[in-house]
C-alpha positions in Angstrom: -7.9 57.4 17.9 -11.2 59.2 18.5 -10.9 62.9 17.7 -12.0 63.9 21.2 -8.9 62.2 22.7 -6.5 64.1 20.5 -4.8 67.0 22.2 -4.6 70.5 20.7 -0.8 70.1 20.0 -1.5 66.8 18.1 -4.1 68.6 16.0 -1.6 71.3 15.2 0.9 68.7 14.3 -1.6 67.3 11.8 -1.9 70.8 10.4 1.9 71.0 9.9 1.8 67.6 8.3 -0.6 68.9 5.7 1.6 72.0 5.3 4.8 70.1 4.6 3.3 67.3 2.6 1.4 70.0 0.6 4.7 71.9 -0.2 6.3 68.6 -1.2 3.4 67.7 -3.5 3.5 71.2 -5.2 6.6 70.0 -7.0 4.3 67.7 -9.0 1.7 70.4 -9.9 2.2 71.7 -13.5 3.1 75.4 -13.6 4.2 75.8 -10.0 7.9 75.3 -10.9 9.6 77.6 -13.3 12.3 76.6 -15.9 15.1 77.2 -13.3 13.6 74.8 -10.8 12.2 77.6 -8.6 8.8 77.2 -7.0 6.8 80.4 -7.7 10.1 81.8 -9.2 11.6 82.3 -5.7 12.2 79.1 -3.8 14.9 76.7 -5.0 13.5 73.2 -4.8 16.2 70.5 -5.0 15.9 66.8 -4.2 17.3 67.4 -0.7 14.8 70.1 0.0 12.0 67.9 -1.3 13.2 65.1 1.0 13.3 67.5 3.9 9.7 68.6 3.4 8.6 65.0 3.0 10.5 64.0 6.2 9.1 66.9 8.2 5.6 66.0 7.0 6.0 62.4 7.9 7.5 63.3 11.3 4.5 65.5 12.0 2.2 62.6 11.2 4.2 60.4 13.6 4.2 62.9 16.4 0.4 63.5 15.9 -0.3 59.8 16.0 1.9 58.8 19.0 1.1 61.3 21.8 1.0 64.9 23.0 4.6 64.5 24.2 5.8 63.2 20.8 4.0 66.1 19.1 5.7 68.6 21.4 9.1 67.0 20.7 8.4 67.4 17.0 7.8 71.1 17.4 11.0 71.6 19.5 13.0 69.8 16.8 11.3 71.7 14.0 12.1 75.0 15.6 15.8 74.1 16.0 16.2 72.7 12.5 14.4 75.6 10.8 16.1 78.1 13.0 19.5 76.7 12.0 18.4 76.6 8.4 17.5 80.3 8.4 20.7 81.3 10.2 22.9 79.4 7.8 21.1 80.4 4.7 21.0 84.1 5.5 24.7 84.4 6.3 25.9 82.1 3.5 23.9 84.2 0.9 24.7 87.7 2.2 26.8 88.6 -0.8 25.1 86.5 -3.5 21.6 88.0 -3.4 19.9 91.2 -2.4 18.8 91.7 1.2 15.2 91.9 0.0 15.4 88.5 -1.8 17.3 87.0 1.1 14.5 88.1 3.5 11.7 86.9 1.2 13.3 83.5 0.6 13.8 83.0 4.4 10.4 84.4 5.5 8.5 81.1 5.4 11.1 79.3 7.4 11.4 82.2 9.8 7.7 82.1 10.5 7.7 78.4 10.8 10.6 78.2 13.3 9.1 81.0 15.5 5.7 79.3 15.4 7.2 75.9 16.2 8.9 77.3 19.3 5.7 79.1 20.4 3.7 76.0 19.9 6.1 73.7 21.7 6.4 76.1 24.6 2.7 77.0 25.1 0.1 74.7 23.5 -1.5 72.3 26.0 0.7 73.5 28.8 -2.2 74.3 31.2 -3.9 77.4 32.6 -0.7 79.5 33.1 -0.2 79.5 29.3 -3.9 79.5 28.2 -5.1 82.1 25.8 -7.7 84.2 27.6 -11.2 83.7 26.1 -13.3 86.8 25.2 -16.7 87.1 26.8 
């Protein structure tokens, strides 16, 4: 697939593939995980979480390779999955951690689900959604 035939949303999907596969690979970098299995001392990394990052990275690659439509579907699905993840985690941990820690633990997923919805709704949608260029 020549790069000039790749849509912007497919390129963004490649970026998300790098993000998720990079997070997955950090588990194997010495010093990133603490003795309690927390990445950077904050994020619990379990085999299920690792599988999720690996799957989301693989799905981003698939969406980027197939088509603009497949990449858009990936971002809609990502937004829903991570939105639910944040909602469930925040409310299931209200009394087991401080609000500050709860906020910090959920911040990456919150940013990702909001970005995913914005990308799905606007990127490569035509002139009505185009970001104005500065002169």
